[in-house]
N, CA, C and O atoms as CSV, one atom per row, in Angstrom:
chain,resi,resn,atom,element,x,y,z
A,1,MET,N,N,83.670,-227.850,62.271
A,1,MET,CA,C,82.642,-227.766,61.261
A,1,MET,C,C,82.449,-229.108,60.553
A,1,MET,O,O,81.318,-229.552,60.356
A,2,ALA,N,N,83.529,-229.734,60.181
A,2,ALA,CA,C,83.458,-231.002,59.454
A,2,ALA,C,C,82.833,-232.089,60.325
A,2,ALA,O,O,82.114,-232.952,59.822
A,3,ALA,N,N,83.106,-232.046,61.634
A,3,ALA,CA,C,82.543,-233.043,62.545
A,3,ALA,C,C,81.023,-232.896,62.630
A,3,ALA,O,O,80.304,-233.895,62.633
A,4,ALA,N,N,80.536,-231.672,62.699
A,4,ALA,CA,C,79.090,-231.426,62.769
A,4,ALA,C,C,78.408,-231.890,61.486
A,4,ALA,O,O,77.319,-232.462,61.518
A,5,LYS,N,N,79.060,-231.638,60.372
A,5,LYS,CA,C,78.507,-232.047,59.081
A,5,LYS,C,C,78.440,-233.575,58.990
A,5,LYS,O,O,77.471,-234.130,58.473
A,6,THR,N,N,79.456,-234.232,59.488
A,6,THR,CA,C,79.494,-235.692,59.491
A,6,THR,C,C,78.398,-236.252,60.395
A,6,THR,O,O,77.724,-237.221,60.047
A,7,GLN,N,N,78.233,-235.627,61.562
A,7,GLN,CA,C,77.186,-236.077,62.492
A,7,GLN,C,C,75.794,-235.931,61.862
A,7,GLN,O,O,74.956,-236.824,61.990
A,8,ARG,N,N,75.556,-234.813,61.188
A,8,ARG,CA,C,74.263,-234.610,60.529
A,8,ARG,C,C,74.040,-235.656,59.440
A,8,ARG,O,O,72.941,-236.192,59.301
A,9,ARG,N,N,75.077,-235.939,58.680
A,9,ARG,CA,C,74.986,-236.926,57.614
A,9,ARG,C,C,74.695,-238.315,58.196
A,9,ARG,O,O,73.884,-239.064,57.650
A,10,MET,N,N,75.362,-238.652,59.308
A,10,MET,CA,C,75.138,-239.946,59.962
A,10,MET,C,C,73.712,-240.031,60.525
A,10,MET,O,O,73.056,-241.069,60.433
A,11,ALA,N,N,73.250,-238.927,61.105
A,11,ALA,CA,C,71.886,-238.896,61.646
A,11,ALA,C,C,70.870,-239.085,60.527
A,11,ALA,O,O,69.887,-239.806,60.696
A,12,LEU,N,N,71.100,-238.440,59.382
A,12,LEU,CA,C,70.206,-238.583,58.240
A,12,LEU,C,C,70.215,-240.024,57.735
A,12,LEU,O,O,69.163,-240.582,57.423
A,13,ARG,N,N,71.398,-240.624,57.656
A,13,ARG,CA,C,71.492,-242.023,57.223
A,13,ARG,C,C,70.732,-242.952,58.166
A,13,ARG,O,O,70.040,-243.872,57.731
A,14,ARG,N,N,70.877,-242.689,59.480
A,14,ARG,CA,C,70.170,-243.492,60.476
A,14,ARG,C,C,68.656,-243.375,60.295
A,14,ARG,O,O,67.936,-244.373,60.309
A,15,LYS,N,N,68.193,-242.144,60.128
A,15,LYS,CA,C,66.760,-241.903,59.944
A,15,LYS,C,C,66.253,-242.556,58.661
A,15,LYS,O,O,65.174,-243.148,58.650
A,16,LEU,N,N,67.018,-242.451,57.591
A,16,LEU,CA,C,66.633,-243.085,56.332
A,16,LEU,C,C,66.602,-244.606,56.465
A,16,LEU,O,O,65.730,-245.273,55.908
A,17,HIS,N,N,67.573,-245.143,57.216
A,17,HIS,CA,C,67.611,-246.589,57.449
A,17,HIS,C,C,66.367,-247.029,58.240
A,17,HIS,O,O,65.749,-248.043,57.917
A,18,ILE,N,N,66.013,-246.270,59.260
A,18,ILE,CA,C,64.820,-246.582,60.055
A,18,ILE,C,C,63.580,-246.504,59.166
A,18,ILE,O,O,62.725,-247.389,59.206
A,19,LEU,N,N,63.486,-245.457,58.375
A,19,LEU,CA,C,62.364,-245.271,57.468
A,19,LEU,C,C,62.277,-246.419,56.459
A,19,LEU,O,O,61.195,-246.927,56.162
A,20,ARG,N,N,63.417,-246.805,55.953
A,20,ARG,CA,C,63.480,-247.907,54.984
A,20,ARG,C,C,63.047,-249.224,55.628
A,20,ARG,O,O,62.350,-250.028,55.010
A,21,THR,N,N,63.466,-249.434,56.876
A,21,THR,CA,C,63.102,-250.653,57.598
A,21,THR,C,C,61.601,-250.678,57.892
A,21,THR,O,O,60.947,-251.700,57.685
A,22,LEU,N,N,61.055,-249.560,58.371
A,22,LEU,CA,C,59.635,-249.499,58.719
A,22,LEU,C,C,58.730,-249.709,57.508
A,22,LEU,O,O,57.690,-250.361,57.599
A,23,THR,N,N,59.138,-249.152,56.388
A,23,THR,CA,C,58.305,-249.241,55.181
A,23,THR,C,C,58.641,-250.458,54.323
A,23,THR,O,O,58.002,-250.698,53.299
A,24,LYS,N,N,59.641,-251.219,54.743
A,24,LYS,CA,C,60.091,-252.405,54.004
A,24,LYS,C,C,60.470,-252.047,52.567
A,24,LYS,O,O,60.193,-252.789,51.624
A,25,SER,N,N,61.106,-250.899,52.434
A,25,SER,CA,C,61.517,-250.395,51.131
A,25,SER,C,C,62.791,-251.084,50.665
A,25,SER,O,O,63.690,-251.361,51.459
A,26,LYS,N,N,62.853,-251.352,49.385
A,26,LYS,CA,C,64.047,-251.957,48.795
A,26,LYS,C,C,64.942,-250.886,48.164
A,26,LYS,O,O,66.035,-251.179,47.679
A,27,SER,N,N,64.468,-249.665,48.179
A,27,SER,CA,C,65.185,-248.558,47.534
A,27,SER,C,C,66.448,-248.191,48.297
A,27,SER,O,O,66.571,-248.436,49.497
A,28,VAL,N,N,67.382,-247.595,47.563
A,28,VAL,CA,C,68.644,-247.148,48.139
A,28,VAL,C,C,68.724,-245.628,48.114
A,28,VAL,O,O,69.261,-245.014,49.037
A,29,LYS,N,N,68.195,-245.030,47.068
A,29,LYS,CA,C,68.235,-243.585,46.923
A,29,LYS,C,C,67.368,-242.903,47.994
A,29,LYS,O,O,66.308,-243.402,48.371
A,30,ARG,N,N,67.843,-241.771,48.462
A,30,ARG,CA,C,67.141,-241.009,49.487
A,30,ARG,C,C,65.729,-240.627,49.017
A,30,ARG,O,O,64.765,-240.802,49.762
A,31,SER,N,N,65.604,-240.116,47.808
A,31,SER,CA,C,64.304,-239.685,47.296
A,31,SER,C,C,63.344,-240.864,47.149
A,31,SER,O,O,62.146,-240.723,47.393
A,32,SER,N,N,63.863,-242.019,46.752
A,32,SER,CA,C,63.019,-243.208,46.591
A,32,SER,C,C,62.536,-243.720,47.946
A,32,SER,O,O,61.389,-244.146,48.080
A,33,ILE,N,N,63.414,-243.676,48.949
A,33,ILE,CA,C,63.031,-244.105,50.304
A,33,ILE,C,C,61.927,-243.200,50.836
A,33,ILE,O,O,60.957,-243.674,51.427
A,34,ILE,N,N,62.077,-241.905,50.623
A,34,ILE,CA,C,61.072,-240.949,51.090
A,34,ILE,C,C,59.751,-241.161,50.346
A,34,ILE,O,O,58.683,-241.102,50.956
A,35,MET,N,N,59.814,-241.403,49.049
A,35,MET,CA,C,58.594,-241.657,48.271
A,35,MET,C,C,57.925,-242.954,48.720
A,35,MET,O,O,56.700,-243.009,48.826
A,36,ASP,N,N,58.706,-243.992,48.984
A,36,ASP,CA,C,58.158,-245.252,49.492
A,36,ASP,C,C,57.476,-245.036,50.847
A,36,ASP,O,O,56.413,-245.598,51.109
A,37,ALA,N,N,58.096,-244.220,51.702
A,37,ALA,CA,C,57.512,-243.921,53.005
A,37,ALA,C,C,56.191,-243.164,52.839
A,37,ALA,O,O,55.213,-243.440,53.534
A,38,PHE,N,N,56.178,-242.214,51.917
A,38,PHE,CA,C,54.960,-241.465,51.649
A,38,PHE,C,C,53.839,-242.399,51.192
A,38,PHE,O,O,52.708,-242.302,51.669
A,39,LEU,N,N,54.160,-243.300,50.265
A,39,LEU,CA,C,53.158,-244.247,49.775
A,39,LEU,C,C,52.692,-245.186,50.882
A,39,LEU,O,O,51.507,-245.512,50.963
A,40,TYR,N,N,53.603,-245.614,51.721
A,40,TYR,CA,C,53.278,-246.487,52.845
A,40,TYR,C,C,52.302,-245.783,53.789
A,40,TYR,O,O,51.311,-246.378,54.213
A,41,ILE,N,N,52.575,-244.533,54.115
A,41,ILE,CA,C,51.705,-243.756,55.004
A,41,ILE,C,C,50.342,-243.547,54.351
A,41,ILE,O,O,49.313,-243.632,55.023
A,42,TYR,N,N,50.326,-243.275,53.056
A,42,TYR,CA,C,49.078,-243.081,52.332
A,42,TYR,C,C,48.233,-244.355,52.362
A,42,TYR,O,O,47.021,-244.292,52.566
A,43,LYS,N,N,48.875,-245.519,52.159
A,43,LYS,CA,C,48.150,-246.792,52.208
A,43,LYS,C,C,47.583,-247.045,53.605
A,43,LYS,O,O,46.459,-247.528,53.744
A,44,LEU,N,N,48.359,-246.721,54.633
A,44,LEU,CA,C,47.869,-246.865,56.010
A,44,LEU,C,C,46.660,-245.969,56.252
A,44,LEU,O,O,45.690,-246.373,56.894
A,45,LYS,N,N,46.731,-244.752,55.730
A,45,LYS,CA,C,45.612,-243.821,55.873
A,45,LYS,C,C,44.360,-244.385,55.213
A,45,LYS,O,O,43.272,-244.307,55.782
A,46,LEU,N,N,44.504,-244.954,54.017
A,46,LEU,CA,C,43.369,-245.551,53.324
A,46,LEU,C,C,42.794,-246.729,54.108
A,46,LEU,O,O,41.577,-246.904,54.174
A,47,GLN,N,N,43.677,-247.536,54.701
A,47,GLN,CA,C,43.212,-248.665,55.506
A,47,GLN,C,C,42.436,-248.186,56.729
A,47,GLN,O,O,41.408,-248.768,57.074
A,48,VAL,N,N,42.915,-247.139,57.382
A,48,VAL,CA,C,42.224,-246.582,58.548
A,48,VAL,C,C,40.851,-246.063,58.137
A,48,VAL,O,O,39.867,-246.297,58.838
A,49,GLU,N,N,40.774,-245.365,57.016
A,49,GLU,CA,C,39.489,-244.852,56.520
A,49,GLU,C,C,38.530,-245.995,56.210
A,49,GLU,O,O,37.339,-245.896,56.508
A,50,ALA,N,N,39.026,-247.071,55.620
A,50,ALA,CA,C,38.181,-248.225,55.310
A,50,ALA,C,C,37.655,-248.869,56.588
A,50,ALA,O,O,36.491,-249.263,56.656
A,51,ILE,N,N,38.505,-248.975,57.588
A,51,ILE,CA,C,38.086,-249.550,58.873
A,51,ILE,C,C,37.039,-248.660,59.534
A,51,ILE,O,O,36.064,-249.163,60.090
A,52,LYS,N,N,37.231,-247.341,59.478
A,52,LYS,CA,C,36.249,-246.414,60.047
A,52,LYS,C,C,34.899,-246.554,59.342
A,52,LYS,O,O,33.855,-246.573,59.994
A,53,LYS,N,N,34.919,-246.651,58.015
A,53,LYS,CA,C,33.675,-246.802,57.261
A,53,LYS,C,C,32.966,-248.099,57.633
A,53,LYS,O,O,31.750,-248.114,57.823
A,54,GLU,N,N,33.724,-249.184,57.737
A,54,GLU,CA,C,33.140,-250.466,58.099
A,54,GLU,C,C,32.552,-250.417,59.507
A,54,GLU,O,O,31.471,-250.950,59.757
A,55,TYR,N,N,33.272,-249.775,60.419
A,55,TYR,CA,C,32.800,-249.620,61.797
A,55,TYR,C,C,31.500,-248.824,61.821
A,55,TYR,O,O,30.546,-249.216,62.494
A,56,GLN,N,N,31.453,-247.706,61.091
A,56,GLN,CA,C,30.235,-246.890,61.036
A,56,GLN,C,C,29.071,-247.677,60.426
A,56,GLN,O,O,27.935,-247.578,60.889
A,57,TYR,N,N,29.366,-248.453,59.391
A,57,TYR,CA,C,28.329,-249.270,58.774
A,57,TYR,C,C,27.765,-250.261,59.787
A,57,TYR,O,O,26.550,-250.419,59.905
A,58,LEU,N,N,28.652,-250.923,60.511
A,58,LEU,CA,C,28.199,-251.897,61.509
A,58,LEU,C,C,27.376,-251.237,62.600
A,58,LEU,O,O,26.336,-251.758,63.003
A,59,ILE,N,N,27.840,-250.089,63.079
A,59,ILE,CA,C,27.116,-249.368,64.123
A,59,ILE,C,C,25.747,-248.934,63.617
A,59,ILE,O,O,24.758,-249.028,64.344
A,60,ASN,N,N,25.683,-248.461,62.375
A,60,ASN,CA,C,24.417,-247.967,61.826
A,60,ASN,C,C,23.445,-249.083,61.465
A,60,ASN,O,O,22.238,-248.849,61.419
A,61,HIS,N,N,23.938,-250.281,61.209
A,61,HIS,CA,C,23.066,-251.348,60.736
A,61,HIS,C,C,22.894,-252.504,61.714
A,61,HIS,O,O,22.202,-253.475,61.408
A,62,ILE,N,N,23.505,-252.411,62.865
A,62,ILE,CA,C,23.342,-253.480,63.843
A,62,ILE,C,C,21.948,-253.364,64.440
A,62,ILE,O,O,21.549,-252.301,64.915
A,63,GLN,N,N,21.231,-254.444,64.410
A,63,GLN,CA,C,19.880,-254.439,64.954
A,63,GLN,C,C,19.511,-255.865,65.304
A,63,GLN,O,O,19.461,-256.735,64.435
A,64,GLN,N,N,19.254,-256.100,66.571
A,64,GLN,CA,C,18.904,-257.441,67.007
A,64,GLN,C,C,17.919,-257.344,68.158
A,64,GLN,O,O,18.109,-256.566,69.093
A,65,VAL,N,N,16.879,-258.133,68.077
A,65,VAL,CA,C,15.911,-258.232,69.167
A,65,VAL,C,C,15.658,-259.709,69.400
A,65,VAL,O,O,15.270,-260.435,68.485
A,66,LYS,N,N,15.881,-260.150,70.636
A,66,LYS,CA,C,15.622,-261.538,71.020
A,66,LYS,C,C,14.745,-261.523,72.256
A,66,LYS,O,O,15.022,-260.813,73.222
A,67,VAL,N,N,13.708,-262.298,72.216
A,67,VAL,CA,C,12.854,-262.460,73.385
A,67,VAL,C,C,12.725,-263.962,73.615
A,67,VAL,O,O,12.214,-264.689,72.763
A,68,GLU,N,N,13.194,-264.419,74.776
A,68,GLU,CA,C,13.184,-265.853,75.085
A,68,GLU,C,C,12.575,-266.084,76.457
A,68,GLU,O,O,12.729,-265.275,77.372
A,69,LYS,N,N,11.894,-267.186,76.576
A,69,LYS,CA,C,11.287,-267.564,77.848
A,69,LYS,C,C,12.363,-268.173,78.745
A,69,LYS,O,O,13.133,-269.030,78.313
A,70,ILE,N,N,12.405,-267.719,79.997
A,70,ILE,CA,C,13.319,-268.320,80.967
A,70,ILE,C,C,12.514,-268.674,82.205
A,70,ILE,O,O,11.828,-267.828,82.779
A,71,GLY,N,N,12.602,-269.894,82.596
A,71,GLY,CA,C,11.875,-270.319,83.792
A,71,GLY,C,C,10.376,-270.141,83.612
A,71,GLY,O,O,9.859,-270.082,82.497
A,72,THR,N,N,9.712,-270.060,84.729
A,72,THR,CA,C,8.261,-269.884,84.686
A,72,THR,C,C,7.915,-268.435,84.977
A,72,THR,O,O,8.315,-267.866,85.993
A,73,GLY,N,N,7.174,-267.867,84.070
A,73,GLY,CA,C,6.671,-266.527,84.292
A,73,GLY,C,C,7.608,-265.387,83.926
A,73,GLY,O,O,7.299,-264.233,84.222
A,74,HIS,N,N,8.746,-265.671,83.292
A,74,HIS,CA,C,9.679,-264.597,82.935
A,74,HIS,C,C,10.194,-264.752,81.506
A,74,HIS,O,O,10.328,-265.858,80.982
A,75,LEU,N,N,10.477,-263.599,80.899
A,75,LEU,CA,C,11.103,-263.547,79.581
A,75,LEU,C,C,12.380,-262.738,79.699
A,75,LEU,O,O,12.456,-261.805,80.498
A,76,VAL,N,N,13.386,-263.090,78.910
A,76,VAL,CA,C,14.580,-262.261,78.811
A,76,VAL,C,C,14.516,-261.566,77.451
A,76,VAL,O,O,14.291,-262.196,76.417
A,77,VAL,N,N,14.719,-260.252,77.484
A,77,VAL,CA,C,14.649,-259.423,76.283
A,77,VAL,C,C,16.047,-258.869,76.023
A,77,VAL,O,O,16.612,-258.174,76.867
A,78,LEU,N,N,16.600,-259.180,74.853
A,78,LEU,CA,C,17.902,-258.681,74.455
A,78,LEU,C,C,17.720,-257.783,73.242
A,78,LEU,O,O,17.170,-258.206,72.225
A,79,VAL,N,N,18.186,-256.535,73.350
A,79,VAL,CA,C,18.048,-255.567,72.267
A,79,VAL,C,C,19.413,-254.965,71.972
A,79,VAL,O,O,20.119,-254.528,72.881
A,80,THR,N,N,19.776,-254.945,70.707
A,80,THR,CA,C,20.998,-254.286,70.249
A,80,THR,C,C,20.641,-253.511,68.998
A,80,THR,O,O,20.078,-254.066,68.055
A,81,CYS,N,N,20.969,-252.224,68.991
A,81,CYS,CA,C,20.677,-251.413,67.811
A,81,CYS,C,C,21.498,-250.131,67.850
A,81,CYS,O,O,22.239,-249.864,68.796
A,82,LYS,N,N,21.336,-249.349,66.787
A,82,LYS,CA,C,21.993,-248.048,66.694
A,82,LYS,C,C,21.480,-247.152,67.814
A,82,LYS,O,O,20.313,-247.228,68.196
A,83,LYS,N,N,22.360,-246.303,68.335
A,83,LYS,CA,C,21.946,-245.394,69.388
A,83,LYS,C,C,20.923,-244.408,68.847
A,83,LYS,O,O,21.053,-243.914,67.727
A,84,GLY,N,N,19.914,-244.131,69.647
A,84,GLY,CA,C,18.924,-243.112,69.322
A,84,GLY,C,C,18.701,-242.260,70.555
A,84,GLY,O,O,18.981,-242.685,71.676
A,85,GLU,N,N,18.204,-241.072,70.344
A,85,GLU,CA,C,18.056,-240.151,71.469
A,85,GLU,C,C,17.094,-240.667,72.528
A,85,GLU,O,O,17.387,-240.567,73.719
A,86,GLU,N,N,15.961,-241.212,72.125
A,86,GLU,CA,C,14.930,-241.617,73.071
A,86,GLU,C,C,14.632,-243.115,72.984
A,86,GLU,O,O,13.518,-243.530,73.304
A,87,ILE,N,N,15.579,-243.920,72.566
A,87,ILE,CA,C,15.309,-245.334,72.327
A,87,ILE,C,C,14.877,-246.069,73.589
A,87,ILE,O,O,13.934,-246.859,73.551
A,88,LEU,N,N,15.553,-245.821,74.705
A,88,LEU,CA,C,15.190,-246.498,75.947
A,88,LEU,C,C,13.794,-246.100,76.385
A,88,LEU,O,O,12.990,-246.955,76.759
A,89,VAL,N,N,13.499,-244.808,76.342
A,89,VAL,CA,C,12.173,-244.323,76.733
A,89,VAL,C,C,11.105,-244.953,75.842
A,89,VAL,O,O,10.059,-245.382,76.329
A,90,SER,N,N,11.369,-245.006,74.542
A,90,SER,CA,C,10.401,-245.573,73.601
A,90,SER,C,C,10.163,-247.063,73.859
A,90,SER,O,O,9.030,-247.537,73.774
A,91,ILE,N,N,11.213,-247.787,74.167
A,91,ILE,CA,C,11.058,-249.219,74.469
A,91,ILE,C,C,10.263,-249.396,75.755
A,91,ILE,O,O,9.384,-250.255,75.826
A,92,LEU,N,N,10.558,-248.600,76.761
A,92,LEU,CA,C,9.813,-248.703,78.020
A,92,LEU,C,C,8.341,-248.316,77.826
A,92,LEU,O,O,7.459,-248.899,78.456
A,93,GLU,N,N,8.080,-247.340,76.960
A,93,GLU,CA,C,6.695,-246.983,76.646
A,93,GLU,C,C,5.978,-248.149,75.958
A,93,GLU,O,O,4.802,-248.401,76.223
A,94,ALA,N,N,6.689,-248.857,75.073
A,94,ALA,CA,C,6.112,-250.038,74.420
A,94,ALA,C,C,5.806,-251.114,75.452
A,94,ALA,O,O,4.767,-251.770,75.375
A,95,PHE,N,N,6.703,-251.299,76.416
A,95,PHE,CA,C,6.454,-252.247,77.508
A,95,PHE,C,C,5.185,-251.850,78.265
A,95,PHE,O,O,4.352,-252.694,78.594
A,96,GLU,N,N,5.058,-250.561,78.530
A,96,GLU,CA,C,3.911,-250.075,79.285
A,96,GLU,C,C,2.602,-250.303,78.523
A,96,GLU,O,O,1.598,-250.696,79.116
A,97,LYS,N,N,2.614,-250.058,77.216
A,97,LYS,CA,C,1.417,-250.274,76.399
A,97,LYS,C,C,0.972,-251.735,76.432
A,97,LYS,O,O,-0.221,-252.034,76.394
A,98,LEU,N,N,1.943,-252.629,76.503
A,98,LEU,CA,C,1.638,-254.061,76.520
A,98,LEU,C,C,1.457,-254.601,77.946
A,98,LEU,O,O,1.285,-255.804,78.141
A,99,ASN,N,N,1.498,-253.713,78.925
A,99,ASN,CA,C,1.385,-254.093,80.345
A,99,ASN,C,C,2.461,-255.097,80.757
A,99,ASN,O,O,2.180,-256.076,81.447
A,100,VAL,N,N,3.681,-254.841,80.328
A,100,VAL,CA,C,4.817,-255.701,80.666
A,100,VAL,C,C,5.561,-255.075,81.838
A,100,VAL,O,O,5.942,-253.905,81.793
A,101,ASN,N,N,5.760,-255.853,82.871
A,101,ASN,CA,C,6.494,-255.376,84.041
A,101,ASN,C,C,7.952,-255.787,83.947
A,101,ASN,O,O,8.261,-256.965,83.762
A,102,VAL,N,N,8.843,-254.821,84.073
A,102,VAL,CA,C,10.280,-255.074,84.018
A,102,VAL,C,C,10.751,-255.445,85.414
A,102,VAL,O,O,10.576,-254.683,86.365
A,103,VAL,N,N,11.351,-256.626,85.526
A,103,VAL,CA,C,11.868,-257.091,86.806
A,103,VAL,C,C,13.279,-256.559,87.012
A,103,VAL,O,O,13.629,-256.089,88.095
A,104,GLN,N,N,14.074,-256.641,85.969
A,104,GLN,CA,C,15.473,-256.213,86.037
A,104,GLN,C,C,15.913,-255.802,84.635
A,104,GLN,O,O,15.502,-256.408,83.646
A,105,ALA,N,N,16.756,-254.763,84.556
A,105,ALA,CA,C,17.243,-254.323,83.243
A,105,ALA,C,C,18.665,-253.799,83.363
A,105,ALA,O,O,19.071,-253.246,84.385
A,106,ARG,N,N,19.400,-253.994,82.282
A,106,ARG,CA,C,20.765,-253.464,82.182
A,106,ARG,C,C,20.888,-252.835,80.802
A,106,ARG,O,O,20.555,-253.459,79.794
A,107,VAL,N,N,21.372,-251.588,80.761
A,107,VAL,CA,C,21.440,-250.836,79.513
A,107,VAL,C,C,22.854,-250.319,79.303
A,107,VAL,O,O,23.521,-249.903,80.250
A,108,SER,N,N,23.307,-250.349,78.050
A,108,SER,CA,C,24.620,-249.824,77.682
A,108,SER,C,C,24.456,-248.949,76.446
A,108,SER,O,O,23.711,-249.287,75.527
A,109,CYS,N,N,25.157,-247.828,76.434
A,109,CYS,CA,C,25.074,-246.907,75.287
A,109,CYS,C,C,26.448,-246.405,74.868
A,109,CYS,O,O,26.582,-245.233,74.518
A,110,ASN,N,N,27.468,-247.246,74.893
A,110,ASN,CA,C,28.804,-246.798,74.510
A,110,ASN,C,C,28.901,-246.534,73.017
A,110,ASN,O,O,28.948,-245.377,72.598
A,111,HIS,N,N,28.930,-247.574,72.216
A,111,HIS,CA,C,29.052,-247.430,70.764
A,111,HIS,C,C,27.714,-247.697,70.077
A,111,HIS,O,O,27.482,-247.242,68.957
A,112,PHE,N,N,26.861,-248.419,70.738
A,112,PHE,CA,C,25.530,-248.725,70.244
A,112,PHE,C,C,24.635,-248.900,71.459
A,112,PHE,O,O,25.119,-248.945,72.590
A,113,PHE,N,N,23.339,-248.999,71.230
A,113,PHE,CA,C,22.400,-249.195,72.324
A,113,PHE,C,C,22.268,-250.681,72.587
A,113,PHE,O,O,22.029,-251.456,71.661
A,114,GLY,N,N,22.417,-251.083,73.824
A,114,GLY,CA,C,22.247,-252.476,74.200
A,114,GLY,C,C,21.415,-252.559,75.462
A,114,GLY,O,O,21.639,-251.808,76.411
A,115,MET,N,N,20.455,-253.469,75.474
A,115,MET,CA,C,19.612,-253.642,76.652
A,115,MET,C,C,19.371,-255.124,76.882
A,115,MET,O,O,19.111,-255.886,75.951
A,116,GLU,N,N,19.465,-255.504,78.128
A,116,GLU,CA,C,19.122,-256.850,78.553
A,116,GLU,C,C,18.138,-256.686,79.694
A,116,GLU,O,O,18.465,-256.094,80.723
A,117,ALA,N,N,16.935,-257.209,79.516
A,117,ALA,CA,C,15.902,-257.030,80.540
A,117,ALA,C,C,15.219,-258.357,80.825
A,117,ALA,O,O,15.033,-259.195,79.943
A,118,ILE,N,N,14.856,-258.513,82.078
A,118,ILE,CA,C,14.031,-259.651,82.478
A,118,ILE,C,C,12.658,-259.065,82.798
A,118,ILE,O,O,12.523,-258.168,83.631
A,119,VAL,N,N,11.648,-259.593,82.116
A,119,VAL,CA,C,10.296,-259.078,82.290
A,119,VAL,C,C,9.363,-260.220,82.672
A,119,VAL,O,O,9.662,-261.392,82.445
A,120,GLN,N,N,8.230,-259.851,83.255
A,120,GLN,CA,C,7.231,-260.861,83.588
A,120,GLN,C,C,6.552,-261.327,82.318
A,120,GLN,O,O,6.312,-260.545,81.398
A,121,ASP,N,N,6.249,-262.601,82.283
A,121,ASP,CA,C,5.665,-263.237,81.098
A,121,ASP,C,C,4.162,-262.960,81.038
A,121,ASP,O,O,3.347,-263.841,81.310
A,122,SER,N,N,3.806,-261.718,80.676
A,122,SER,CA,C,2.389,-261.357,80.599
A,122,SER,C,C,1.923,-261.189,79.156
A,122,SER,O,O,0.743,-260.949,78.901
A,123,VAL,N,N,2.846,-261.317,78.226
A,123,VAL,CA,C,2.525,-261.151,76.805
A,123,VAL,C,C,3.339,-262.167,76.004
A,123,VAL,O,O,4.384,-262.634,76.457
A,124,ASP,N,N,2.857,-262.499,74.830
A,124,ASP,CA,C,3.542,-263.439,73.953
A,124,ASP,C,C,4.897,-262.870,73.521
A,124,ASP,O,O,5.009,-261.674,73.253
A,125,ALA,N,N,5.907,-263.707,73.454
A,125,ALA,CA,C,7.262,-263.280,73.091
A,125,ALA,C,C,7.299,-262.668,71.691
A,125,ALA,O,O,8.012,-261.689,71.470
A,126,ALA,N,N,6.551,-263.222,70.752
A,126,ALA,CA,C,6.545,-262.707,69.376
A,126,ALA,C,C,5.935,-261.302,69.321
A,126,ALA,O,O,6.425,-260.444,68.586
A,127,ILE,N,N,4.887,-261.069,70.080
A,127,ILE,CA,C,4.244,-259.748,70.112
A,127,ILE,C,C,5.194,-258.717,70.703
A,127,ILE,O,O,5.313,-257.603,70.192
A,128,LEU,N,N,5.870,-259.094,71.785
A,128,LEU,CA,C,6.827,-258.195,72.434
A,128,LEU,C,C,7.995,-257.882,71.492
A,128,LEU,O,O,8.413,-256.730,71.373
A,129,SER,N,N,8.504,-258.896,70.841
A,129,SER,CA,C,9.605,-258.717,69.889
A,129,SER,C,C,9.190,-257.789,68.757
A,129,SER,O,O,9.947,-256.897,68.374
A,130,HIS,N,N,8.004,-257.992,68.224
A,130,HIS,CA,C,7.494,-257.148,67.139
A,130,HIS,C,C,7.342,-255.696,67.593
A,130,HIS,O,O,7.679,-254.779,66.843
A,131,ALA,N,N,6.849,-255.480,68.790
A,131,ALA,CA,C,6.667,-254.124,69.317
A,131,ALA,C,C,8.009,-253.407,69.451
A,131,ALA,O,O,8.113,-252.222,69.134
A,132,ILE,N,N,9.029,-254.114,69.916
A,132,ILE,CA,C,10.361,-253.517,70.073
A,132,ILE,C,C,10.954,-253.197,68.702
A,132,ILE,O,O,11.550,-252.136,68.515
A,133,LEU,N,N,10.793,-254.108,67.748
A,133,LEU,CA,C,11.290,-253.854,66.391
A,133,LEU,C,C,10.609,-252.636,65.769
A,133,LEU,O,O,11.259,-251.867,65.061
A,134,GLU,N,N,9.333,-252.450,66.017
A,134,GLU,CA,C,8.635,-251.259,65.516
A,134,GLU,C,C,9.224,-249.988,66.113
A,134,GLU,O,O,9.396,-248.990,65.414
A,135,VAL,N,N,9.534,-250.027,67.415
A,135,VAL,CA,C,10.136,-248.866,68.085
A,135,VAL,C,C,11.480,-248.544,67.449
A,135,VAL,O,O,11.782,-247.382,67.179
A,136,ILE,N,N,12.284,-249.570,67.210
A,136,ILE,CA,C,13.613,-249.365,66.617
A,136,ILE,C,C,13.469,-248.789,65.212
A,136,ILE,O,O,14.208,-247.878,64.838
A,137,GLN,N,N,12.520,-249.313,64.430
A,137,GLN,CA,C,12.304,-248.803,63.069
A,137,GLN,C,C,11.916,-247.330,63.099
A,137,GLN,O,O,12.412,-246.544,62.293
A,138,LYS,N,N,11.045,-246.954,64.008
A,138,LYS,CA,C,10.627,-245.560,64.128
A,138,LYS,C,C,11.821,-244.683,64.511
A,138,LYS,O,O,11.981,-243.586,63.976
A,139,GLN,N,N,12.652,-245.160,65.428
A,139,GLN,CA,C,13.824,-244.399,65.869
A,139,GLN,C,C,14.818,-244.191,64.730
A,139,GLN,O,O,15.369,-243.100,64.579
A,140,THR,N,N,15.051,-245.231,63.929
A,140,THR,CA,C,16.010,-245.093,62.834
A,140,THR,C,C,15.469,-244.166,61.761
A,140,THR,O,O,16.243,-243.456,61.119
A,141,GLN,N,N,14.156,-244.153,61.550
A,141,GLN,CA,C,13.573,-243.212,60.594
A,141,GLN,C,C,13.696,-241.794,61.087
A,141,GLN,O,O,13.953,-240.885,60.297
A,142,ILE,N,N,13.516,-241.583,62.383
A,142,ILE,CA,C,13.657,-240.247,62.966
A,142,ILE,C,C,15.094,-239.765,62.833
A,142,ILE,O,O,15.330,-238.596,62.529
A,143,CYS,N,N,16.063,-240.666,63.059
A,143,CYS,CA,C,17.480,-240.294,62.993
A,143,CYS,C,C,17.914,-239.975,61.574
A,143,CYS,O,O,18.822,-239.167,61.377
A,144,ILE,N,N,17.284,-240.592,60.577
A,144,ILE,CA,C,17.674,-240.369,59.185
A,144,ILE,C,C,17.295,-238.958,58.748
A,144,ILE,O,O,18.051,-238.311,58.022
A,145,PHE,N,N,16.135,-238.477,59.182
A,145,PHE,CA,C,15.644,-237.178,58.717
A,145,PHE,C,C,16.104,-236.043,59.549
A,145,PHE,O,O,15.763,-234.894,59.267
């Protein structure tokens, strides 16, 4: 019986020592070590929540449209924005309205919507950029309501 009690006491001391080391606690008392660990975990939880909020803010507010001329007769269109249900379809419809032919496109929708497209230079880059920004604005308004 005494051996089992000693083993339990040693195991508890080991666990408290590990807890004290992980939390960088200066306390010696068992209750103080546990309270320090609780506070340490609470602070970590708050940090995780802050990181999640910042991540959500970035995802919700990321918006970039670049249209640049490459070579003769082609434009590269780079779009990054918040994911929307019909964003790709809406952008392609805007291309169609402006009679823009897409030569090549690559789309990603993991954490945000991203598109890189090479189109024929049949419209001014500023007009194309403005049309895409209007589509994104409409999509974000739809998502808000």
